[in-house]
C-alpha positions as YAML, in Angstrom:
chain: A
units: angstrom
residues:
- id: 1
  name: UNK
  ca: [7.14, -25.67, 5.88]
- id: 2
  name: UNK
  ca: [6.39, -22.11, 4.73]
- id: 3
  name: UNK
  ca: [7.88, -19.27, 6.70]
- id: 4
  name: UNK
  ca: [5.38, -17.16, 8.59]
- id: 5
  name: UNK
  ca: [7.94, -14.43, 9.26]
- id: 6
  name: UNK
  ca: [7.00, -11.11, 7.65]
- id: 7
  name: UNK
  ca: [9.66, -10.81, 4.93]
- id: 8
  name: UNK
  ca: [7.97, -8.50, 2.40]
- id: 9
  name: UNK
  ca: [8.20, -4.72, 2.81]
- id: 10
  name: UNK
  ca: [5.17, -2.75, 1.59]
- id: 11
  name: UNK
  ca: [4.93, 1.05, 1.37]
- id: 12
  name: UNK
  ca: [1.44, 2.23, 2.33]
- id: 13
  name: UNK
  ca: [0.04, 5.70, 1.73]
- id: 14
  name: UNK
  ca: [-3.71, 5.09, 1.92]
- id: 15
  name: UNK
  ca: [-6.39, 2.84, 3.32]
- id: 16
  name: UNK
  ca: [-4.04, -0.05, 4.18]
- id: 17
  name: UNK
  ca: [-2.96, 2.19, 7.06]
- id: 18
  name: UNK
  ca: [-6.47, 2.04, 8.58]
- id: 19
  name: UNK
  ca: [-6.72, -0.38, 11.54]
- id: 20
  name: UNK
  ca: [-10.08, -1.81, 10.39]
- id: 21
  name: UNK
  ca: [-8.65, -2.52, 6.90]
- id: 22
  name: UNK
  ca: [-5.57, -4.19, 8.40]
- id: 23
  name: UNK
  ca: [-7.66, -6.38, 10.71]
- id: 24
  name: UNK
  ca: [-9.96, -7.46, 7.87]
- id: 25
  name: UNK
  ca: [-7.19, -7.98, 5.29]
- id: 26
  name: UNK
  ca: [-4.40, -9.43, 7.46]
- id: 27
  name: UNK
  ca: [-6.11, -10.49, 10.68]
- id: 28
  name: UNK
  ca: [-3.77, -8.32, 12.72]
- id: 29
  name: UNK
  ca: [-2.62, -4.74, 13.24]
- id: 30
  name: UNK
  ca: [0.68, -3.99, 11.51]
- id: 31
  name: UNK
  ca: [3.74, -2.26, 12.93]
- id: 32
  name: UNK
  ca: [4.54, 0.76, 10.79]
- id: 33
  name: UNK
  ca: [7.60, 2.87, 10.09]
- id: 34
  name: UNK
  ca: [7.46, 6.29, 8.45]
- id: 35
  name: UNK
  ca: [9.09, 6.58, 5.03]
- id: 36
  name: UNK
  ca: [8.84, 8.57, 1.81]
- id: 37
  name: UNK
  ca: [8.37, 7.52, -1.82]
- id: 38
  name: UNK
  ca: [10.34, 9.94, -4.04]
- id: 39
  name: UNK
  ca: [9.43, 10.71, -7.66]
- id: 40
  name: UNK
  ca: [5.69, 10.07, -7.27]
- id: 41
  name: UNK
  ca: [2.61, 12.19, -6.66]
- id: 42
  name: UNK
  ca: [-0.78, 11.38, -5.12]
- id: 43
  name: UNK
  ca: [-4.04, 11.48, -7.04]
- id: 44
  name: UNK
  ca: [-7.48, 10.07, -6.15]
- id: 45
  name: UNK
  ca: [-9.66, 7.47, -7.85]
- id: 46
  name: UNK
  ca: [-13.28, 6.49, -7.35]
- id: 47
  name: UNK
  ca: [-13.58, 2.91, -6.05]
- id: 48
  name: UNK
  ca: [-16.51, 0.89, -7.38]
- id: 49
  name: UNK
  ca: [-15.90, -2.32, -5.38]
- id: 50
  name: UNK
  ca: [-18.57, -1.98, -2.67]
- id: 51
  name: UNK
  ca: [-16.77, -4.33, -0.26]
- id: 52
  name: UNK
  ca: [-13.66, -2.11, -0.35]
- id: 53
  name: UNK
  ca: [-15.76, 1.05, 0.03]
- id: 54
  name: UNK
  ca: [-17.65, -0.44, 2.98]
- id: 55
  name: UNK
  ca: [-14.44, -1.58, 4.67]
- id: 56
  name: UNK
  ca: [-12.50, 1.65, 4.18]
- id: 57
  name: UNK
  ca: [-15.55, 3.94, 4.59]
- id: 58
  name: UNK
  ca: [-14.24, 5.89, 1.58]
- id: 59
  name: UNK
  ca: [-15.31, 5.80, -2.06]
- id: 60
  name: UNK
  ca: [-12.34, 7.93, -3.20]
- id: 61
  name: UNK
  ca: [-8.97, 6.34, -2.50]
- id: 62
  name: UNK
  ca: [-5.50, 7.82, -2.99]
- id: 63
  name: UNK
  ca: [-3.38, 6.41, -5.80]
- id: 64
  name: UNK
  ca: [0.20, 7.29, -6.70]
- id: 65
  name: UNK
  ca: [1.56, 8.04, -10.14]
- id: 66
  name: UNK
  ca: [5.23, 8.15, -11.08]
- id: 67
  name: UNK
  ca: [6.48, 11.57, -12.15]
- id: 68
  name: UNK
  ca: [10.24, 10.99, -12.05]
- id: 69
  name: UNK
  ca: [10.66, 14.47, -10.55]
- id: 70
  name: UNK
  ca: [12.88, 14.64, -7.46]
- id: 71
  name: UNK
  ca: [10.59, 17.43, -6.21]
- id: 72
  name: UNK
  ca: [7.63, 15.05, -5.94]
- id: 73
  name: UNK
  ca: [7.25, 12.74, -2.96]
- id: 74
  name: UNK
  ca: [4.60, 10.73, -1.18]
- id: 75
  name: UNK
  ca: [4.69, 10.45, 2.61]
- id: 76
  name: UNK
  ca: [3.55, 7.14, 4.06]
- id: 77
  name: UNK
  ca: [4.57, 4.16, 6.12]
- id: 78
  name: UNK
  ca: [6.18, 0.79, 5.55]
- id: 79
  name: UNK
  ca: [4.84, -2.48, 6.90]
- id: 80
  name: UNK
  ca: [6.32, -5.97, 6.93]
- id: 81
  name: UNK
  ca: [4.09, -8.70, 5.53]
- id: 82
  name: UNK
  ca: [4.32, -12.42, 5.02]
- id: 83
  name: UNK
  ca: [4.07, -13.58, 1.39]
- id: 84
  name: UNK
  ca: [0.51, -14.73, 2.18]
- id: 85
  name: UNK
  ca: [-0.38, -11.30, 3.59]
- id: 86
  name: UNK
  ca: [1.06, -9.65, 0.47]
- id: 87
  name: UNK
  ca: [-1.30, -11.82, -1.60]
- id: 88
  name: UNK
  ca: [-4.17, -10.67, 0.65]
- id: 89
  name: UNK
  ca: [-3.15, -7.06, -0.02]
- id: 90
  name: UNK
  ca: [-3.21, -7.83, -3.76]
- id: 91
  name: UNK
  ca: [-6.78, -9.08, -3.37]
- id: 92
  name: UNK
  ca: [-7.80, -5.96, -1.40]
- id: 93
  name: UNK
  ca: [-6.46, -3.56, -4.03]
- id: 94
  name: UNK
  ca: [-8.83, -3.12, -6.97]
- id: 95
  name: UNK
  ca: [-7.88, -3.34, -10.67]
- id: 96
  name: UNK
  ca: [-6.99, 0.36, -10.75]
- id: 97
  name: UNK
  ca: [-3.78, -0.52, -8.87]
- id: 98
  name: UNK
  ca: [-0.74, -2.61, -9.72]
- id: 99
  name: UNK
  ca: [2.10, -3.60, -7.38]
- id: 100
  name: UNK
  ca: [5.65, -2.53, -8.29]
- id: 101
  name: UNK
  ca: [9.01, -2.57, -6.55]
- id: 102
  name: UNK
  ca: [10.50, 0.83, -5.65]
- id: 103
  name: UNK
  ca: [13.36, 2.30, -3.63]
- id: 104
  name: UNK
  ca: [12.20, 4.54, -0.79]
- id: 105
  name: UNK
  ca: [13.93, 7.65, 0.56]
- id: 106
  name: UNK
  ca: [15.35, 5.46, 3.36]
- id: 107
  name: UNK
  ca: [17.16, 3.39, 0.71]
- id: 108
  name: UNK
  ca: [15.02, 0.33, 1.39]
- id: 109
  name: UNK
  ca: [13.36, -1.55, -1.45]
- id: 110
  name: UNK
  ca: [9.61, -2.07, -1.00]
- id: 111
  name: UNK
  ca: [6.45, -2.94, -2.86]
- id: 112
  name: UNK
  ca: [3.92, -0.17, -3.54]
- id: 113
  name: UNK
  ca: [0.57, -0.04, -5.29]
- id: 114
  name: UNK
  ca: [0.59, 2.48, -8.16]
- id: 115
  name: UNK
  ca: [-1.80, 3.51, -10.90]
- id: 116
  name: UNK
  ca: [-2.38, 0.55, -13.25]
...
């Protein structure tokens, strides 16, 4: 039997923090903890997937790019997801994003969606 315990840590800095996006994508509101992603900077991309635009109410979404500079950082939150919810997050994110594993300022390892 598959575990339904949220075991995956995801760093969120954009629309996955919105309650309406969480309810649609995961079927629940997520508990969040503040954290920081060092060595990255935020940019914005135009989203062409109308479903995502309608859900988020935004056509321009933030996207992070690695800089490697210790001066750069992205402020966001972490959420715990089940493996199935992480797959749902993958489906929500458009092709402009890819999921990578990073170490946050807290020292925790988490997934984050970065520029593809």
